[in-house]
C-alpha positions as protocol buffer text, in pm:
chain_id: "A"
residue {
  index: 1
  type: MET
  ca { x: 2244 y: -2035 z: -3622 }
}
residue {
  index: 2
  type: ILE
  ca { x: 1863 y: -1982 z: -3488 }
}
residue {
  index: 3
  type: GLY
  ca { x: 1985 y: -1977 z: -3150 }
}
residue {
  index: 4
  type: SER
  ca { x: 2223 y: -1634 z: -3257 }
}
residue {
  index: 5
  type: ILE
  ca { x: 1933 y: -1490 z: -3443 }
}
residue {
  index: 6
  type: LEU
  ca { x: 1700 y: -1537 z: -3126 }
}
residue {
  index: 7
  type: VAL
  ca { x: 1967 y: -1358 z: -2860 }
}
residue {
  index: 8
  type: GLY
  ca { x: 1949 y: -1107 z: -3157 }
}
residue {
  index: 9
  type: LEU
  ca { x: 1638 y: -1049 z: -3142 }
}
residue {
  index: 10
  type: VAL
  ca { x: 1621 y: -1056 z: -2780 }
}
residue {
  index: 11
  type: ALA
  ca { x: 1895 y: -784 z: -2780 }
}
residue {
  index: 12
  type: LEU
  ca { x: 1720 y: -574 z: -2984 }
}
residue {
  index: 13
  type: VAL
  ca { x: 1416 y: -526 z: -2800 }
}
residue {
  index: 14
  type: HIS
  ca { x: 1635 y: -445 z: -2480 }
}
residue {
  index: 15
  type: VAL
  ca { x: 1785 y: -207 z: -2727 }
}
residue {
  index: 16
  type: TYR
  ca { x: 1453 y: -81 z: -2793 }
}
residue {
  index: 17
  type: ILE
  ca { x: 1311 y: -69 z: -2419 }
}
residue {
  index: 18
  type: VAL
  ca { x: 1610 y: 143 z: -2326 }
}
residue {
  index: 19
  type: TYR
  ca { x: 1515 y: 392 z: -2581 }
}
residue {
  index: 20
  type: LEU
  ca { x: 1173 y: 382 z: -2446 }
}
residue {
  index: 21
  type: GLU
  ca { x: 1262 y: 412 z: -2106 }
}
residue {
  index: 22
  type: MET
  ca { x: 1588 y: 658 z: -2100 }
}
residue {
  index: 23
  type: VAL
  ca { x: 1417 y: 876 z: -2429 }
}
residue {
  index: 24
  type: LEU
  ca { x: 1081 y: 864 z: -2471 }
}
residue {
  index: 25
  type: TRP
  ca { x: 963 y: 796 z: -2072 }
}
residue {
  index: 26
  type: ASP
  ca { x: 807 y: 1165 z: -2077 }
}
residue {
  index: 27
  type: THR
  ca { x: 692 y: 1174 z: -2400 }
}
residue {
  index: 28
  type: PRO
  ca { x: 337 y: 1134 z: -2537 }
}
residue {
  index: 29
  type: ARG
  ca { x: 510 y: 776 z: -2675 }
}
residue {
  index: 30
  type: GLY
  ca { x: 648 y: 697 z: -2351 }
}
residue {
  index: 31
  type: HIS
  ca { x: 299 y: 758 z: -2163 }
}
residue {
  index: 32
  type: LYS
  ca { x: 99 y: 532 z: -2392 }
}
residue {
  index: 33
  type: THR
  ca { x: 276 y: 240 z: -2394 }
}
residue {
  index: 34
  type: PHE
  ca { x: 353 y: 207 z: -2034 }
}
residue {
  index: 35
  type: ARG
  ca { x: 43 y: 373 z: -1946 }
}
residue {
  index: 36
  type: LEU
  ca { x: 182 y: 676 z: -1760 }
}
residue {
  index: 37
  type: THR
  ca { x: -24 y: 989 z: -1661 }
}
residue {
  index: 38
  type: PRO
  ca { x: 265 y: 1298 z: -1725 }
}
residue {
  index: 39
  type: GLU
  ca { x: 300 y: 1345 z: -1431 }
}
residue {
  index: 40
  type: PHE
  ca { x: 375 y: 1007 z: -1323 }
}
residue {
  index: 41
  type: ALA
  ca { x: 649 y: 992 z: -1623 }
}
residue {
  index: 42
  type: ARG
  ca { x: 786 y: 1337 z: -1507 }
}
residue {
  index: 43
  type: ALA
  ca { x: 821 y: 1227 z: -1140 }
}
residue {
  index: 44
  type: SER
  ca { x: 914 y: 868 z: -1240 }
}
residue {
  index: 45
  type: LYS
  ca { x: 1173 y: 983 z: -1531 }
}
residue {
  index: 46
  type: VAL
  ca { x: 1509 y: 903 z: -1363 }
}
residue {
  index: 47
  type: LEU
  ca { x: 1408 y: 590 z: -1170 }
}
residue {
  index: 48
  type: ALA
  ca { x: 1261 y: 498 z: -1526 }
}
residue {
  index: 49
  type: ALA
  ca { x: 1609 y: 600 z: -1707 }
}
residue {
  index: 50
  type: ASN
  ca { x: 1769 y: 382 z: -1403 }
}
residue {
  index: 51
  type: GLN
  ca { x: 1545 y: 89 z: -1483 }
}
residue {
  index: 52
  type: GLY
  ca { x: 1652 y: 170 z: -1898 }
}
residue {
  index: 53
  type: LEU
  ca { x: 2033 y: 154 z: -1833 }
}
residue {
  index: 54
  type: TYR
  ca { x: 1993 y: -182 z: -1683 }
}
residue {
  index: 55
  type: ASN
  ca { x: 1823 y: -326 z: -1986 }
}
residue {
  index: 56
  type: GLY
  ca { x: 2091 y: -168 z: -2203 }
}
residue {
  index: 57
  type: PHE
  ca { x: 2340 y: -402 z: -1953 }
}
residue {
  index: 58
  type: LEU
  ca { x: 2171 y: -725 z: -2062 }
}
residue {
  index: 59
  type: ALA
  ca { x: 2157 y: -638 z: -2490 }
}
residue {
  index: 60
  type: ALA
  ca { x: 2542 y: -545 z: -2421 }
}
residue {
  index: 61
  type: GLY
  ca { x: 2567 y: -915 z: -2304 }
}
residue {
  index: 62
  type: LEU
  ca { x: 2393 y: -1030 z: -2519 }
}
residue {
  index: 63
  type: ILE
  ca { x: 2577 y: -862 z: -2789 }
}
residue {
  index: 64
  type: TRP
  ca { x: 2874 y: -991 z: -2612 }
}
residue {
  index: 65
  type: GLY
  ca { x: 2776 y: -1315 z: -2636 }
}
residue {
  index: 66
  type: LEU
  ca { x: 2684 y: -1332 z: -3036 }
}
residue {
  index: 67
  type: TYR
  ca { x: 3087 y: -1138 z: -3049 }
}
residue {
  index: 68
  type: LEU
  ca { x: 3222 y: -1415 z: -2953 }
}
residue {
  index: 69
  type: ALA
  ca { x: 3041 y: -1691 z: -3178 }
}
residue {
  index: 70
  type: ALA
  ca { x: 3072 y: -2026 z: -3017 }
}
residue {
  index: 71
  type: ALA
  ca { x: 3300 y: -1929 z: -2727 }
}
residue {
  index: 72
  type: GLY
  ca { x: 3029 y: -1678 z: -2580 }
}
residue {
  index: 73
  type: PHE
  ca { x: 2773 y: -2004 z: -2507 }
}
residue {
  index: 74
  type: GLN
  ca { x: 2780 y: -1895 z: -2171 }
}
residue {
  index: 75
  type: VAL
  ca { x: 2772 y: -1590 z: -2207 }
}
residue {
  index: 76
  type: LYS
  ca { x: 2463 y: -1568 z: -2419 }
}
residue {
  index: 77
  type: VAL
  ca { x: 2318 y: -1863 z: -2139 }
}
residue {
  index: 78
  type: PHE
  ca { x: 2386 y: -1627 z: -1835 }
}
residue {
  index: 79
  type: PHE
  ca { x: 2227 y: -1344 z: -1995 }
}
residue {
  index: 80
  type: LEU
  ca { x: 1936 y: -1518 z: -2126 }
}
residue {
  index: 81
  type: LEU
  ca { x: 1846 y: -1663 z: -1769 }
}
residue {
  index: 82
  type: CYS
  ca { x: 1879 y: -1275 z: -1623 }
}
residue {
  index: 83
  type: VAL
  ca { x: 1664 y: -1164 z: -1897 }
}
residue {
  index: 84
  type: ALA
  ca { x: 1373 y: -1425 z: -1827 }
}
residue {
  index: 85
  type: ILE
  ca { x: 1424 y: -1420 z: -1476 }
}
residue {
  index: 86
  type: ALA
  ca { x: 1405 y: -1002 z: -1478 }
}
residue {
  index: 87
  type: GLY
  ca { x: 1052 y: -1101 z: -1698 }
}
residue {
  index: 88
  type: LEU
  ca { x: 885 y: -1295 z: -1464 }
}
residue {
  index: 89
  type: TYR
  ca { x: 995 y: -1059 z: -1226 }
}
residue {
  index: 90
  type: GLY
  ca { x: 780 y: -771 z: -1381 }
}
residue {
  index: 91
  type: ALA
  ca { x: 544 y: -993 z: -1500 }
}
residue {
  index: 92
  type: ALA
  ca { x: 441 y: -1069 z: -1182 }
}
residue {
  index: 93
  type: THR
  ca { x: 487 y: -715 z: -1027 }
}
residue {
  index: 94
  type: VAL
  ca { x: 414 y: -523 z: -1311 }
}
residue {
  index: 95
  type: GLY
  ca { x: 189 y: -709 z: -1542 }
}
residue {
  index: 96
  type: ARG
  ca { x: 159 y: -1021 z: -1760 }
}
residue {
  index: 97
  type: LYS
  ca { x: 241 y: -852 z: -2109 }
}
residue {
  index: 98
  type: ILE
  ca { x: 604 y: -803 z: -1953 }
}
residue {
  index: 99
  type: LEU
  ca { x: 580 y: -1198 z: -1982 }
}
residue {
  index: 100
  type: PHE
  ca { x: 535 y: -1264 z: -2334 }
}
residue {
  index: 101
  type: ILE
  ca { x: 775 y: -998 z: -2440 }
}
residue {
  index: 102
  type: GLN
  ca { x: 1029 y: -1040 z: -2235 }
}
residue {
  index: 103
  type: THR
  ca { x: 1059 y: -1382 z: -2067 }
}
residue {
  index: 104
  type: VAL
  ca { x: 926 y: -1587 z: -2348 }
}
residue {
  index: 105
  type: PRO
  ca { x: 1153 y: -1486 z: -2618 }
}
residue {
  index: 106
  type: ALA
  ca { x: 1475 y: -1489 z: -2395 }
}
residue {
  index: 107
  type: VAL
  ca { x: 1316 y: -1897 z: -2323 }
}
residue {
  index: 108
  type: VAL
  ca { x: 1291 y: -2006 z: -2694 }
}
residue {
  index: 109
  type: ALA
  ca { x: 1624 y: -1762 z: -2782 }
}
residue {
  index: 110
  type: LEU
  ca { x: 1765 y: -1988 z: -2437 }
}
residue {
  index: 111
  type: ILE
  ca { x: 1666 y: -2364 z: -2577 }
}
residue {
  index: 112
  type: ALA
  ca { x: 1783 y: -2265 z: -2913 }
}
residue {
  index: 113
  type: VAL
  ca { x: 2094 y: -2180 z: -2785 }
}
residue {
  index: 114
  type: TRP
  ca { x: 2126 y: -2441 z: -2568 }
}
residue {
  index: 115
  type: LEU
  ca { x: 2037 y: -2729 z: -2813 }
}
residue {
  index: 116
  type: GLY
  ca { x: 2320 y: -2579 z: -3033 }
}
residue {
  index: 117
  type: TRP
  ca { x: 2018 y: -2408 z: -3282 }
}
């Protein structure tokens, strides 16, 4: 039960990231969130939307795992590992903040799922 709640929260974070990257990227909110200049945001809007789509796939996989309930154990583990690894890469290449927004919640959810909580 706790594991499913945590997986759901990680999925919701990724749905929000999709919204930020695909819809709000080239807005004042997107500029502030990602520390972008309007010029850079305009120039990189298509790349951000592509990145947002990938985050959407992560959210969809986690939601799929939740939908499968107990039978979705492997699906949840796989997608949580994907989120954690993507977060590690983002933290190493973009900023440490990603570690706390993406990787830590995914690892906590992974532990909860693995332990059957």
